[in-house]
C-alpha positions as CSV (number, residue, x, y, z in Angstrom):
1,M,0.0,0.0,0.0
2,Y,1.1,3.6,-0.7
3,E,0.7,6.6,1.6
4,L,0.3,10.1,0.2
5,T,2.0,13.1,1.6
6,L,1.7,16.7,0.3
7,I,4.3,19.3,1.1
8,L,2.9,22.8,0.8
9,S,4.2,26.4,0.6
10,L,2.0,28.8,2.7
11,M,1.9,32.5,2.9
12,L,1.1,33.5,6.5
13,G,0.8,37.3,7.1
14,G,3.4,38.0,4.4
15,T,5.8,35.3,5.6
16,E,6.4,32.1,3.6
17,A,6.2,28.8,5.5
18,S,6.0,25.2,4.6
19,A,3.7,22.4,5.9
20,E,3.5,18.7,5.4
21,I,0.1,17.0,5.2
22,D,-0.4,13.2,5.4
23,V,-3.5,12.1,3.7
24,N,-5.1,9.2,5.6
25,T,-5.9,7.1,2.6
26,R,-4.1,4.0,1.4
27,F,-3.5,3.4,-2.3
28,T,-2.8,0.1,-4.0
29,S,-0.6,1.6,-6.8
30,V,1.8,4.5,-7.1
31,E,-0.1,5.8,-10.1
32,E,-3.4,6.0,-8.2
33,C,-1.5,7.8,-5.3
34,N,0.1,10.3,-7.6
35,K,-3.2,11.0,-9.5
36,T,-5.0,11.6,-6.2
37,G,-2.2,13.8,-5.0
38,E,-2.4,16.0,-8.1
39,E,-6.2,16.3,-7.6
40,F,-5.7,17.4,-4.0
41,A,-3.0,19.9,-5.0
42,A,-5.3,21.4,-7.7
43,Q,-8.2,21.8,-5.2
44,M,-6.0,23.5,-2.6
45,K,-4.2,25.8,-4.9
46,S,-4.8,29.5,-4.1
47,A,-2.9,32.7,-3.8
48,D,-1.7,31.7,-0.4
49,I,-1.2,27.9,-0.9
50,D,1.0,26.2,-3.4
51,T,2.0,22.5,-3.5
52,I,5.8,22.0,-3.6
53,H,5.9,18.3,-3.7
54,I,3.6,15.2,-4.0
55,Q,5.1,12.2,-2.3
56,C,3.9,8.6,-2.5
57,E,5.7,6.2,-0.2
58,L,5.4,2.4,0.0
59,D,4.0,1.7,3.5
């Protein structure tokens, strides 16, 4: 099973920070994990949030 982690760049009061989000979903293939990560990244994209990295790890 694969675990999805998104690493985000955040603008907080004019200061840039980063955050790591573990998505509590298990995926049977790395392709499915990457596709879901791209969908989450697109949904969260805004002026203050940008996805730096989508990471799928074998768990």
